[in-house]
mmCIF file of the N, C-alpha and C atoms, coordinates in Angstrom:
data_MODEL
# 
_entry.id   MODEL 
# 
loop_
_atom_site.group_PDB 
_atom_site.id 
_atom_site.type_symbol 
_atom_site.label_atom_id 
_atom_site.label_alt_id 
_atom_site.label_comp_id 
_atom_site.label_asym_id 
_atom_site.label_entity_id 
_atom_site.label_seq_id 
_atom_site.pdbx_PDB_ins_code 
_atom_site.Cartn_x 
_atom_site.Cartn_y 
_atom_site.Cartn_z 
_atom_site.occupancy 
_atom_site.B_iso_or_equiv 
_atom_site.pdbx_formal_charge 
_atom_site.auth_seq_id 
_atom_site.auth_comp_id 
_atom_site.auth_asym_id 
_atom_site.auth_atom_id 
_atom_site.pdbx_PDB_model_num 
ATOM 1   N N  . LEU A 1 1  ? 184.140 -60.300 -85.446 1.00 0.00 ? 1  LEU A N  1 
ATOM 2   C CA . LEU A 1 1  ? 183.668 -60.785 -86.732 1.00 0.00 ? 1  LEU A CA 1 
ATOM 3   C C  . LEU A 1 1  ? 184.423 -60.149 -87.896 1.00 0.00 ? 1  LEU A C  1 
ATOM 4   N N  . ARG A 1 2  ? 185.188 -59.107 -87.587 1.00 0.00 ? 2  ARG A N  1 
ATOM 5   C CA . ARG A 1 2  ? 186.018 -58.463 -88.615 1.00 0.00 ? 2  ARG A CA 1 
ATOM 6   C C  . ARG A 1 2  ? 187.480 -58.773 -88.316 1.00 0.00 ? 2  ARG A C  1 
ATOM 7   N N  . GLY A 1 3  ? 187.802 -60.037 -88.292 1.00 0.00 ? 3  GLY A N  1 
ATOM 8   C CA . GLY A 1 3  ? 189.134 -60.483 -87.910 1.00 0.00 ? 3  GLY A CA 1 
ATOM 9   C C  . GLY A 1 3  ? 190.203 -60.121 -88.914 1.00 0.00 ? 3  GLY A C  1 
ATOM 10  N N  . ALA A 1 4  ? 191.441 -60.345 -88.503 1.00 0.00 ? 4  ALA A N  1 
ATOM 11  C CA . ALA A 1 4  ? 192.608 -59.996 -89.306 1.00 0.00 ? 4  ALA A CA 1 
ATOM 12  C C  . ALA A 1 4  ? 192.841 -60.969 -90.455 1.00 0.00 ? 4  ALA A C  1 
ATOM 13  N N  . CYS A 1 5  ? 192.284 -62.169 -90.361 1.00 0.00 ? 5  CYS A N  1 
ATOM 14  C CA . CYS A 1 5  ? 192.483 -63.156 -91.424 1.00 0.00 ? 5  CYS A CA 1 
ATOM 15  C C  . CYS A 1 5  ? 191.225 -64.023 -91.522 1.00 0.00 ? 5  CYS A C  1 
ATOM 16  N N  . ALA A 1 6  ? 191.158 -64.811 -92.579 1.00 0.00 ? 6  ALA A N  1 
ATOM 17  C CA . ALA A 1 6  ? 189.986 -65.658 -92.805 1.00 0.00 ? 6  ALA A CA 1 
ATOM 18  C C  . ALA A 1 6  ? 189.775 -66.647 -91.655 1.00 0.00 ? 6  ALA A C  1 
ATOM 19  N N  . ALA A 1 7  ? 190.858 -67.202 -91.132 1.00 0.00 ? 7  ALA A N  1 
ATOM 20  C CA . ALA A 1 7  ? 190.739 -68.170 -90.036 1.00 0.00 ? 7  ALA A CA 1 
ATOM 21  C C  . ALA A 1 7  ? 190.151 -67.509 -88.789 1.00 0.00 ? 7  ALA A C  1 
ATOM 22  N N  . GLU A 1 8  ? 190.577 -66.286 -88.497 1.00 0.00 ? 8  GLU A N  1 
ATOM 23  C CA . GLU A 1 8  ? 190.050 -65.569 -87.336 1.00 0.00 ? 8  GLU A CA 1 
ATOM 24  C C  . GLU A 1 8  ? 188.573 -65.246 -87.539 1.00 0.00 ? 8  GLU A C  1 
ATOM 25  N N  . ARG A 1 9  ? 188.184 -64.852 -88.735 1.00 0.00 ? 9  ARG A N  1 
ATOM 26  C CA . ARG A 1 9  ? 186.775 -64.566 -89.005 1.00 0.00 ? 9  ARG A CA 1 
ATOM 27  C C  . ARG A 1 9  ? 185.920 -65.824 -88.871 1.00 0.00 ? 9  ARG A C  1 
ATOM 28  N N  . ALA A 1 10 ? 186.457 -66.966 -89.304 1.00 0.00 ? 10 ALA A N  1 
ATOM 29  C CA . ALA A 1 10 ? 185.728 -68.229 -89.170 1.00 0.00 ? 10 ALA A CA 1 
ATOM 30  C C  . ALA A 1 10 ? 185.551 -68.596 -87.690 1.00 0.00 ? 10 ALA A C  1 
ATOM 31  N N  . LEU A 1 11 ? 186.595 -68.403 -86.880 1.00 0.00 ? 11 LEU A N  1 
ATOM 32  C CA . LEU A 1 11 ? 186.480 -68.665 -85.434 1.00 0.00 ? 11 LEU A CA 1 
ATOM 33  C C  . LEU A 1 11 ? 185.461 -67.727 -84.798 1.00 0.00 ? 11 LEU A C  1 
ATOM 34  N N  . ALA A 1 12 ? 185.426 -66.495 -85.251 1.00 0.00 ? 12 ALA A N  1 
ATOM 35  C CA . ALA A 1 12 ? 184.461 -65.533 -84.710 1.00 0.00 ? 12 ALA A CA 1 
ATOM 36  C C  . ALA A 1 12 ? 183.033 -65.982 -84.996 1.00 0.00 ? 12 ALA A C  1 
ATOM 37  N N  . GLN A 1 13 ? 182.791 -66.501 -86.176 1.00 0.00 ? 13 GLN A N  1 
ATOM 38  C CA . GLN A 1 13 ? 181.452 -67.002 -86.507 1.00 0.00 ? 13 GLN A CA 1 
ATOM 39  C C  . GLN A 1 13 ? 181.090 -68.194 -85.624 1.00 0.00 ? 13 GLN A C  1 
ATOM 40  N N  . LYS A 1 14 ? 182.057 -69.093 -85.393 1.00 0.00 ? 14 LYS A N  1 
ATOM 41  C CA . LYS A 1 14 ? 181.811 -70.232 -84.502 1.00 0.00 ? 14 LYS A CA 1 
ATOM 42  C C  . LYS A 1 14 ? 181.515 -69.751 -83.085 1.00 0.00 ? 14 LYS A C  1 
ATOM 43  N N  . ALA A 1 15 ? 182.275 -68.771 -82.620 1.00 0.00 ? 15 ALA A N  1 
ATOM 44  C CA . ALA A 1 15 ? 182.071 -68.244 -81.271 1.00 0.00 ? 15 ALA A CA 1 
ATOM 45  C C  . ALA A 1 15 ? 180.691 -67.608 -81.143 1.00 0.00 ? 15 ALA A C  1 
ATOM 46  N N  . LYS A 1 16 ? 180.280 -66.873 -82.151 1.00 0.00 ? 16 LYS A N  1 
ATOM 47  C CA . LYS A 1 16 ? 178.961 -66.228 -82.139 1.00 0.00 ? 16 LYS A CA 1 
ATOM 48  C C  . LYS A 1 16 ? 177.849 -67.277 -82.055 1.00 0.00 ? 16 LYS A C  1 
ATOM 49  N N  . ALA A 1 17 ? 177.964 -68.329 -82.856 1.00 0.00 ? 17 ALA A N  1 
ATOM 50  C CA . ALA A 1 17 ? 176.956 -69.386 -82.840 1.00 0.00 ? 17 ALA A CA 1 
ATOM 51  C C  . ALA A 1 17 ? 176.952 -70.111 -81.494 1.00 0.00 ? 17 ALA A C  1 
ATOM 52  N N  . ARG A 1 18 ? 178.136 -70.396 -80.959 1.00 0.00 ? 18 ARG A N  1 
ATOM 53  C CA . ARG A 1 18 ? 178.222 -71.098 -79.671 1.00 0.00 ? 18 ARG A CA 1 
ATOM 54  C C  . ARG A 1 18 ? 177.678 -70.240 -78.542 1.00 0.00 ? 18 ARG A C  1 
ATOM 55  N N  . LEU A 1 19 ? 177.953 -68.947 -78.584 1.00 0.00 ? 19 LEU A N  1 
ATOM 56  C CA . LEU A 1 19 ? 177.405 -68.035 -77.578 1.00 0.00 ? 19 LEU A CA 1 
ATOM 57  C C  . LEU A 1 19 ? 175.879 -68.080 -77.600 1.00 0.00 ? 19 LEU A C  1 
ATOM 58  N N  . ALA A 1 20 ? 175.292 -68.068 -78.787 1.00 0.00 ? 20 ALA A N  1 
ATOM 59  C CA . ALA A 1 20 ? 173.834 -68.144 -78.894 1.00 0.00 ? 20 ALA A CA 1 
ATOM 60  C C  . ALA A 1 20 ? 173.312 -69.445 -78.290 1.00 0.00 ? 20 ALA A C  1 
ATOM 61  N N  . GLU A 1 21 ? 174.026 -70.555 -78.523 1.00 0.00 ? 21 GLU A N  1 
ATOM 62  C CA . GLU A 1 21 ? 173.621 -71.842 -77.938 1.00 0.00 ? 21 GLU A CA 1 
ATOM 63  C C  . GLU A 1 21 ? 173.695 -71.805 -76.417 1.00 0.00 ? 21 GLU A C  1 
ATOM 64  N N  . LEU A 1 22 ? 174.808 -71.309 -75.889 1.00 0.00 ? 22 LEU A N  1 
ATOM 65  C CA . LEU A 1 22 ? 175.004 -71.293 -74.439 1.00 0.00 ? 22 LEU A CA 1 
ATOM 66  C C  . LEU A 1 22 ? 174.037 -70.346 -73.744 1.00 0.00 ? 22 LEU A C  1 
ATOM 67  N N  . ALA A 1 23 ? 173.827 -69.183 -74.333 1.00 0.00 ? 23 ALA A N  1 
ATOM 68  C CA . ALA A 1 23 ? 172.985 -68.171 -73.687 1.00 0.00 ? 23 ALA A CA 1 
ATOM 69  C C  . ALA A 1 23 ? 171.514 -68.535 -73.761 1.00 0.00 ? 23 ALA A C  1 
ATOM 70  N N  . GLY A 1 24 ? 171.095 -69.154 -74.848 1.00 0.00 ? 24 GLY A N  1 
ATOM 71  C CA . GLY A 1 24 ? 169.687 -69.490 -74.997 1.00 0.00 ? 24 GLY A CA 1 
ATOM 72  C C  . GLY A 1 24 ? 168.838 -68.241 -74.889 1.00 0.00 ? 24 GLY A C  1 
ATOM 73  N N  . ARG A 1 25 ? 167.758 -68.325 -74.145 1.00 0.00 ? 25 ARG A N  1 
ATOM 74  C CA . ARG A 1 25 ? 166.856 -67.184 -74.017 1.00 0.00 ? 25 ARG A CA 1 
ATOM 75  C C  . ARG A 1 25 ? 167.011 -66.452 -72.697 1.00 0.00 ? 25 ARG A C  1 
ATOM 76  N N  . ALA A 1 26 ? 167.768 -67.027 -71.773 1.00 0.00 ? 26 ALA A N  1 
ATOM 77  C CA . ALA A 1 26 ? 167.910 -66.381 -70.465 1.00 0.00 ? 26 ALA A CA 1 
ATOM 78  C C  . ALA A 1 26 ? 169.324 -66.575 -69.934 1.00 0.00 ? 26 ALA A C  1 
ATOM 79  N N  . VAL A 1 27 ? 169.861 -65.532 -69.368 1.00 0.00 ? 27 VAL A N  1 
ATOM 80  C CA . VAL A 1 27 ? 171.158 -65.585 -68.700 1.00 0.00 ? 27 VAL A CA 1 
ATOM 81  C C  . VAL A 1 27 ? 171.018 -64.885 -67.359 1.00 0.00 ? 27 VAL A C  1 
ATOM 82  N N  . SER A 1 28 ? 171.983 -65.108 -66.489 1.00 0.00 ? 28 SER A N  1 
ATOM 83  C CA . SER A 1 28 ? 172.022 -64.352 -65.240 1.00 0.00 ? 28 SER A CA 1 
ATOM 84  C C  . SER A 1 28 ? 173.381 -63.659 -65.158 1.00 0.00 ? 28 SER A C  1 
ATOM 85  N N  . LEU A 1 29 ? 173.374 -62.498 -64.550 1.00 0.00 ? 29 LEU A N  1 
ATOM 86  C CA . LEU A 1 29 ? 174.594 -61.715 -64.395 1.00 0.00 ? 29 LEU A CA 1 
ATOM 87  C C  . LEU A 1 29 ? 174.998 -61.699 -62.934 1.00 0.00 ? 29 LEU A C  1 
ATOM 88  N N  . LYS A 1 30 ? 176.293 -61.857 -62.688 1.00 0.00 ? 30 LYS A N  1 
ATOM 89  C CA . LYS A 1 30 ? 176.826 -61.804 -61.328 1.00 0.00 ? 30 LYS A CA 1 
ATOM 90  C C  . LYS A 1 30 ? 178.057 -60.914 -61.336 1.00 0.00 ? 30 LYS A C  1 
ATOM 91  N N  . GLU A 1 31 ? 178.441 -60.438 -60.181 1.00 0.00 ? 31 GLU A N  1 
ATOM 92  C CA . GLU A 1 31 ? 179.604 -59.563 -60.032 1.00 0.00 ? 31 GLU A CA 1 
ATOM 93  C C  . GLU A 1 31 ? 179.478 -58.345 -60.961 1.00 0.00 ? 31 GLU A C  1 
ATOM 94  N N  . ILE A 1 32 ? 178.335 -57.713 -60.926 1.00 0.00 ? 32 ILE A N  1 
ATOM 95  C CA . ILE A 1 32 ? 178.036 -56.572 -61.789 1.00 0.00 ? 32 ILE A CA 1 
ATOM 96  C C  . ILE A 1 32 ? 178.722 -55.325 -61.234 1.00 0.00 ? 32 ILE A C  1 
ATOM 97  N N  . ALA A 1 33 ? 179.447 -54.618 -62.104 1.00 0.00 ? 33 ALA A N  1 
ATOM 98  C CA . ALA A 1 33 ? 180.158 -53.405 -61.689 1.00 0.00 ? 33 ALA A CA 1 
ATOM 99  C C  . ALA A 1 33 ? 180.389 -52.517 -62.910 1.00 0.00 ? 33 ALA A C  1 
ATOM 100 N N  . PRO A 1 34 ? 180.513 -51.212 -62.693 1.00 0.00 ? 34 PRO A N  1 
ATOM 101 C CA . PRO A 1 34 ? 180.854 -50.343 -63.827 1.00 0.00 ? 34 PRO A CA 1 
ATOM 102 C C  . PRO A 1 34 ? 182.288 -50.612 -64.271 1.00 0.00 ? 34 PRO A C  1 
ATOM 103 N N  . ASP A 1 35 ? 182.556 -50.437 -65.552 1.00 0.00 ? 35 ASP A N  1 
ATOM 104 C CA . ASP A 1 35 ? 183.932 -50.625 -66.012 1.00 0.00 ? 35 ASP A CA 1 
ATOM 105 C C  . ASP A 1 35 ? 184.731 -49.356 -65.765 1.00 0.00 ? 35 ASP A C  1 
ATOM 106 N N  . LYS A 1 36 ? 186.011 -49.400 -66.056 1.00 0.00 ? 36 LYS A N  1 
ATOM 107 C CA . LYS A 1 36 ? 186.877 -48.272 -65.736 1.00 0.00 ? 36 LYS A CA 1 
ATOM 108 C C  . LYS A 1 36 ? 186.621 -47.048 -66.607 1.00 0.00 ? 36 LYS A C  1 
ATOM 109 N N  . PHE A 1 37 ? 185.926 -47.205 -67.717 1.00 0.00 ? 37 PHE A N  1 
ATOM 110 C CA . PHE A 1 37 ? 185.661 -46.079 -68.598 1.00 0.00 ? 37 PHE A CA 1 
ATOM 111 C C  . PHE A 1 37 ? 184.323 -45.408 -68.301 1.00 0.00 ? 37 PHE A C  1 
ATOM 112 N N  . GLY A 1 38 ? 183.469 -46.041 -67.531 1.00 0.00 ? 38 GLY A N  1 
ATOM 113 C CA . GLY A 1 38 ? 182.159 -45.487 -67.227 1.00 0.00 ? 38 GLY A CA 1 
ATOM 114 C C  . GLY A 1 38 ? 181.212 -45.671 -68.399 1.00 0.00 ? 38 GLY A C  1 
ATOM 115 N N  . GLY A 1 39 ? 179.950 -45.803 -68.088 1.00 0.00 ? 39 GLY A N  1 
ATOM 116 C CA . GLY A 1 39 ? 178.965 -45.965 -69.141 1.00 0.00 ? 39 GLY A CA 1 
ATOM 117 C C  . GLY A 1 39 ? 178.785 -47.400 -69.603 1.00 0.00 ? 39 GLY A C  1 
ATOM 118 N N  . ARG A 1 40 ? 179.692 -48.264 -69.229 1.00 0.00 ? 40 ARG A N  1 
ATOM 119 C CA . ARG A 1 40 ? 179.569 -49.675 -69.568 1.00 0.00 ? 40 ARG A CA 1 
ATOM 120 C C  . ARG A 1 40 ? 179.536 -50.481 -68.273 1.00 0.00 ? 40 ARG A C  1 
ATOM 121 N N  . VAL A 1 41 ? 179.101 -51.717 -68.392 1.00 0.00 ? 41 VAL A N  1 
ATOM 122 C CA . VAL A 1 41 ? 178.979 -52.583 -67.225 1.00 0.00 ? 41 VAL A CA 1 
ATOM 123 C C  . VAL A 1 41 ? 179.837 -53.829 -67.436 1.00 0.00 ? 41 VAL A C  1 
ATOM 124 N N  . ARG A 1 42 ? 180.525 -54.232 -66.391 1.00 0.00 ? 42 ARG A N  1 
ATOM 125 C CA . ARG A 1 42 ? 181.249 -55.510 -66.382 1.00 0.00 ? 42 ARG A CA 1 
ATOM 126 C C  . ARG A 1 42 ? 180.442 -56.478 -65.542 1.00 0.00 ? 42 ARG A C  1 
ATOM 127 N N  . ALA A 1 43 ? 180.347 -57.701 -65.998 1.00 0.00 ? 43 ALA A N  1 
ATOM 128 C CA . ALA A 1 43 ? 179.631 -58.723 -65.237 1.00 0.00 ? 43 ALA A CA 1 
ATOM 129 C C  . ALA A 1 43 ? 180.061 -60.098 -65.718 1.00 0.00 ? 43 ALA A C  1 
ATOM 130 N N  . ARG A 1 44 ? 179.906 -61.076 -64.858 1.00 0.00 ? 44 ARG A N  1 
ATOM 131 C CA . ARG A 1 44 ? 180.076 -62.474 -65.269 1.00 0.00 ? 44 ARG A CA 1 
ATOM 132 C C  . ARG A 1 44 ? 178.711 -62.941 -65.733 1.00 0.00 ? 44 ARG A C  1 
ATOM 133 N N  . VAL A 1 45 ? 178.692 -63.637 -66.856 1.00 0.00 ? 45 VAL A N  1 
ATOM 134 C CA . VAL A 1 45 ? 177.433 -64.061 -67.468 1.00 0.00 ? 45 VAL A CA 1 
ATOM 135 C C  . VAL A 1 45 ? 177.324 -65.575 -67.371 1.00 0.00 ? 45 VAL A C  1 
ATOM 136 N N  . PHE A 1 46 ? 176.180 -66.028 -66.857 1.00 0.00 ? 46 PHE A N  1 
ATOM 137 C CA . PHE A 1 46 ? 175.941 -67.451 -66.657 1.00 0.00 ? 46 PHE A CA 1 
ATOM 138 C C  . PHE A 1 46 ? 174.717 -67.901 -67.444 1.00 0.00 ? 46 PHE A C  1 
ATOM 139 N N  . ALA A 1 47 ? 174.813 -69.083 -68.034 1.00 0.00 ? 47 ALA A N  1 
ATOM 140 C CA . ALA A 1 47 ? 173.688 -69.686 -68.743 1.00 0.00 ? 47 ALA A CA 1 
ATOM 141 C C  . ALA A 1 47 ? 172.632 -70.125 -67.730 1.00 0.00 ? 47 ALA A C  1 
ATOM 142 N N  . ALA A 1 48 ? 171.460 -70.433 -68.221 1.00 0.00 ? 48 ALA A N  1 
ATOM 143 C CA . ALA A 1 48 ? 170.366 -70.861 -67.345 1.00 0.00 ? 48 ALA A CA 1 
ATOM 144 C C  . ALA A 1 48 ? 170.738 -72.094 -66.527 1.00 0.00 ? 48 ALA A C  1 
ATOM 145 N N  . ASP A 1 49 ? 171.623 -72.945 -67.072 1.00 0.00 ? 49 ASP A N  1 
ATOM 146 C CA . ASP A 1 49 ? 172.027 -74.155 -66.340 1.00 0.00 ? 49 ASP A CA 1 
ATOM 147 C C  . ASP A 1 49 ? 173.178 -73.903 -65.370 1.00 0.00 ? 49 ASP A C  1 
ATOM 148 N N  . GLY A 1 50 ? 173.603 -72.646 -65.231 1.00 0.00 ? 50 GLY A N  1 
ATOM 149 C CA . GLY A 1 50 ? 174.639 -72.288 -64.277 1.00 0.00 ? 50 GLY A CA 1 
ATOM 150 C C  . GLY A 1 50 ? 176.053 -72.228 -64.835 1.00 0.00 ? 50 GLY A C  1 
ATOM 151 N N  . ARG A 1 51 ? 176.234 -72.587 -66.108 1.00 0.00 ? 51 ARG A N  1 
ATOM 152 C CA . ARG A 1 51 ? 177.579 -72.549 -66.693 1.00 0.00 ? 51 ARG A CA 1 
ATOM 153 C C  . ARG A 1 51 ? 178.042 -71.113 -66.899 1.00 0.00 ? 51 ARG A C  1 
ATOM 154 N N  . ASP A 1 52 ? 179.307 -70.867 -66.577 1.00 0.00 ? 52 ASP A N  1 
ATOM 155 C CA . ASP A 1 52 ? 179.944 -69.579 -66.836 1.00 0.00 ? 52 ASP A CA 1 
ATOM 156 C C  . ASP A 1 52 ? 180.227 -69.529 -68.336 1.00 0.00 ? 52 ASP A C  1 
ATOM 157 N N  . ILE A 1 53 ? 179.566 -68.624 -69.046 1.00 0.00 ? 53 ILE A N  1 
ATOM 158 C CA . ILE A 1 53 ? 179.653 -68.594 -70.504 1.00 0.00 ? 53 ILE A CA 1 
ATOM 159 C C  . ILE A 1 53 ? 181.065 -68.240 -70.967 1.00 0.00 ? 53 ILE A C  1 
ATOM 160 N N  . ALA A 1 54 ? 181.711 -67.286 -70.331 1.00 0.00 ? 54 ALA A N  1 
ATOM 161 C CA . ALA A 1 54 ? 183.072 -66.921 -70.732 1.00 0.00 ? 54 ALA A CA 1 
ATOM 162 C C  . ALA A 1 54 ? 184.015 -68.103 -70.548 1.00 0.00 ? 54 ALA A C  1 
ATOM 163 N N  . ALA A 1 55 ? 183.916 -68.779 -69.418 1.00 0.00 ? 55 ALA A N  1 
ATOM 164 C CA . ALA A 1 55 ? 184.790 -69.928 -69.154 1.00 0.00 ? 55 ALA A CA 1 
ATOM 165 C C  . ALA A 1 55 ? 184.563 -71.028 -70.187 1.00 0.00 ? 55 ALA A C  1 
ATOM 166 N N  . ALA A 1 56 ? 183.318 -71.245 -70.569 1.00 0.00 ? 56 ALA A N  1 
ATOM 167 C CA . ALA A 1 56 ? 183.020 -72.273 -71.571 1.00 0.00 ? 56 ALA A CA 1 
ATOM 168 C C  . ALA A 1 56 ? 183.623 -71.904 -72.918 1.00 0.00 ? 56 ALA A C  1 
ATOM 169 N N  . LEU A 1 57 ? 183.477 -70.657 -73.343 1.00 0.00 ? 57 LEU A N  1 
ATOM 170 C CA . LEU A 1 57 ? 184.034 -70.230 -74.630 1.00 0.00 ? 57 LEU A CA 1 
ATOM 171 C C  . LEU A 1 57 ? 185.559 -70.299 -74.621 1.00 0.00 ? 57 LEU A C  1 
ATOM 172 N N  . ILE A 1 58 ? 186.167 -69.920 -73.502 1.00 0.00 ? 58 ILE A N  1 
ATOM 173 C CA . ILE A 1 58 ? 187.627 -70.003 -73.391 1.00 0.00 ? 58 ILE A CA 1 
ATOM 174 C C  . ILE A 1 58 ? 188.077 -71.463 -73.447 1.00 0.00 ? 58 ILE A C  1 
ATOM 175 N N  . ALA A 1 59 ? 187.409 -72.337 -72.716 1.00 0.00 ? 59 ALA A N  1 
ATOM 176 C CA . ALA A 1 59 ? 187.767 -73.756 -72.699 1.00 0.00 ? 59 ALA A CA 1 
ATOM 177 C C  . ALA A 1 59 ? 187.647 -74.391 -74.082 1.00 0.00 ? 59 ALA A C  1 
ATOM 178 N N  . GLU A 1 60 ? 186.710 -73.902 -74.877 1.00 0.00 ? 60 GLU A N  1 
ATOM 179 C CA . GLU A 1 60 ? 186.486 -74.442 -76.218 1.00 0.00 ? 60 GLU A CA 1 
ATOM 180 C C  . GLU A 1 60 ? 187.373 -73.769 -77.272 1.00 0.00 ? 60 GLU A C  1 
ATOM 181 N N  . GLY A 1 61 ? 188.230 -72.852 -76.851 1.00 0.00 ? 61 GLY A N  1 
ATOM 182 C CA . GLY A 1 61 ? 189.128 -72.181 -77.786 1.00 0.00 ? 61 GLY A CA 1 
ATOM 183 C C  . GLY A 1 61 ? 188.464 -71.126 -78.650 1.00 0.00 ? 61 GLY A C  1 
ATOM 184 N N  . LEU A 1 62 ? 187.271 -70.682 -78.231 1.00 0.00 ? 62 LEU A N  1 
ATOM 185 C CA . LEU A 1 62 ? 186.525 -69.698 -79.012 1.00 0.00 ? 62 LEU A CA 1 
ATOM 186 C C  . LEU A 1 62 ? 186.626 -68.293 -78.430 1.00 0.00 ? 62 LEU A C  1 
ATOM 187 N N  . ALA A 1 63 ? 187.311 -68.148 -77.328 1.00 0.00 ? 63 ALA A N  1 
ATOM 188 C CA . ALA A 1 63 ? 187.537 -66.849 -76.692 1.00 0.00 ? 63 ALA A CA 1 
ATOM 189 C C  . ALA A 1 63 ? 188.837 -66.974 -75.910 1.00 0.00 ? 63 ALA A C  1 
ATOM 190 N N  . ARG A 1 64 ? 189.335 -65.848 -75.461 1.00 0.00 ? 64 ARG A N  1 
ATOM 191 C CA . ARG A 1 64 ? 190.542 -65.860 -74.629 1.00 0.00 ? 64 ARG A CA 1 
ATOM 192 C C  . ARG A 1 64 ? 190.444 -64.750 -73.602 1.00 0.00 ? 64 ARG A C  1 
ATOM 193 N N  . PRO A 1 65 ? 191.102 -64.926 -72.475 1.00 0.00 ? 65 PRO A N  1 
ATOM 194 C CA . PRO A 1 65 ? 191.062 -63.897 -71.436 1.00 0.00 ? 65 PRO A CA 1 
ATOM 195 C C  . PRO A 1 65 ? 191.716 -62.609 -71.937 1.00 0.00 ? 65 PRO A C  1 
ATOM 196 N N  . TYR A 1 66 ? 191.276 -61.494 -71.404 1.00 0.00 ? 66 TYR A N  1 
ATOM 197 C CA . TYR A 1 66 ? 191.864 -60.205 -71.759 1.00 0.00 ? 66 TYR A CA 1 
ATOM 198 C C  . TYR A 1 66 ? 192.131 -59.439 -70.475 1.00 0.00 ? 66 TYR A C  1 
ATOM 199 N N  . ALA A 1 67 ? 193.372 -59.012 -70.289 1.00 0.00 ? 67 ALA A N  1 
ATOM 200 C CA . ALA A 1 67 ? 193.748 -58.299 -69.069 1.00 0.00 ? 67 ALA A CA 1 
ATOM 201 C C  . ALA A 1 67 ? 194.204 -56.876 -69.370 1.00 0.00 ? 67 ALA A C  1 
ATOM 202 N N  . GLY A 1 68 ? 193.854 -56.375 -70.538 1.00 0.00 ? 68 GLY A N  1 
ATOM 203 C CA . GLY A 1 68 ? 194.240 -55.024 -70.921 1.00 0.00 ? 68 GLY A CA 1 
ATOM 204 C C  . GLY A 1 68 ? 195.442 -55.024 -71.845 1.00 0.00 ? 68 GLY A C  1 
ATOM 205 N N  . GLY A 1 69 ? 195.710 -53.878 -72.408 1.00 0.00 ? 69 GLY A N  1 
ATOM 206 C CA . GLY A 1 69 ? 196.850 -53.730 -73.302 1.00 0.00 ? 69 GLY A CA 1 
ATOM 207 C C  . GLY A 1 69 ? 196.554 -54.202 -74.708 1.00 0.00 ? 69 GLY A C  1 
ATOM 208 N N  . PRO A 1 70 ? 197.577 -54.178 -75.551 1.00 0.00 ? 70 PRO A N  1 
ATOM 209 C CA . PRO A 1 70 ? 197.388 -54.615 -76.934 1.00 0.00 ? 70 PRO A CA 1 
ATOM 210 C C  . PRO A 1 70 ? 196.998 -56.084 -76.996 1.00 0.00 ? 70 PRO A C  1 
ATOM 211 N N  . ARG A 1 71 ? 196.133 -56.399 -77.901 1.00 0.00 ? 71 ARG A N  1 
ATOM 212 C CA . ARG A 1 71 ? 195.717 -57.794 -78.067 1.00 0.00 ? 71 ARG A CA 1 
ATOM 213 C C  . ARG A 1 71 ? 196.552 -58.426 -79.169 1.00 0.00 ? 71 ARG A C  1 
ATOM 214 N N  . PRO A 1 72 ? 197.227 -59.522 -78.865 1.00 0.00 ? 72 PRO A N  1 
ATOM 215 C CA . PRO A 1 72 ? 198.013 -60.198 -79.920 1.00 0.00 ? 72 PRO A CA 1 
ATOM 216 C C  . PRO A 1 72 ? 197.089 -60.866 -80.935 1.00 0.00 ? 72 PRO A C  1 
ATOM 217 N N  . ALA A 1 73 ? 197.609 -61.134 -82.106 1.00 0.00 ? 73 ALA A N  1 
ATOM 218 C CA . ALA A 1 73 ? 196.843 -61.831 -83.130 1.00 0.00 ? 73 ALA A CA 1 
ATOM 219 C C  . ALA A 1 73 ? 196.491 -63.236 -82.637 1.00 0.00 ? 73 ALA A C  1 
ATOM 220 N N  . TRP A 1 74 ? 195.393 -63.762 -83.135 1.00 0.00 ? 74 TRP A N  1 
ATOM 221 C CA . TRP A 1 74 ? 195.035 -65.140 -82.821 1.00 0.00 ? 74 TRP A CA 1 
ATOM 222 C C  . TRP A 1 74 ? 196.056 -66.056 -83.470 1.00 0.00 ? 74 TRP A C  1 
ATOM 223 N N  . PRO A 1 75 ? 196.363 -67.178 -82.830 1.00 0.00 ? 75 PRO A N  1 
ATOM 224 C CA . PRO A 1 75 ? 197.339 -68.118 -83.412 1.00 0.00 ? 75 PRO A CA 1 
ATOM 225 C C  . PRO A 1 75 ? 196.956 -68.538 -84.836 1.00 0.00 ? 75 PRO A C  1 
ATOM 226 N N  . ALA A 1 76 ? 195.675 -68.634 -85.126 1.00 0.00 ? 76 ALA A N  1 
ATOM 227 C CA . ALA A 1 76 ? 195.237 -69.039 -86.460 1.00 0.00 ? 76 ALA A CA 1 
ATOM 228 C C  . ALA A 1 76 ? 195.739 -68.090 -87.536 1.00 0.00 ? 76 ALA A C  1 
ATOM 229 N N  . CYS A 1 77 ? 195.975 -66.826 -87.203 1.00 0.00 ? 77 CYS A N  1 
ATOM 230 C CA . CYS A 1 77 ? 196.435 -65.839 -88.164 1.00 0.00 ? 77 CYS A CA 1 
ATOM 231 C C  . CYS A 1 77 ? 197.961 -65.751 -88.213 1.00 0.00 ? 77 CYS A C  1 
ATOM 232 N N  . GLN A 1 78 ? 198.629 -66.411 -87.340 1.00 0.00 ? 78 GLN A N  1 
ATOM 233 C CA . GLN A 1 78 ? 200.085 -66.337 -87.286 1.00 0.00 ? 78 GLN A CA 1 
ATOM 234 C C  . GLN A 1 78 ? 200.746 -67.448 -88.075 1.00 0.00 ? 78 GLN A C  1 
ATOM 235 N N  . GLN A 1 79 ? 199.954 -68.268 -88.722 1.00 0.00 ? 79 GLN A N  1 
ATOM 236 C CA . GLN A 1 79 ? 200.519 -69.404 -89.461 1.00 0.00 ? 79 GLN A CA 1 
ATOM 237 C C  . GLN A 1 79 ? 200.842 -69.018 -90.872 1.00 0.00 ? 79 GLN A C  1 
# 
């Protein structure tokens, strides 16, 4: 929500609203494991209807996969 440019901040607001829609009042967690830093948990999050929330946000252009390392700027900020 504290993006590098106005376009990134606007996308963050859309992603936040869409996440609230997808998650609703109940989610289920699968593949639960501690992360590499300890103290945090990694899990796949599914909506009540079975949709993978991360996959839905990525497909809608509101999120992107992260595999570690520096995160590049969003394309919206590179214009």
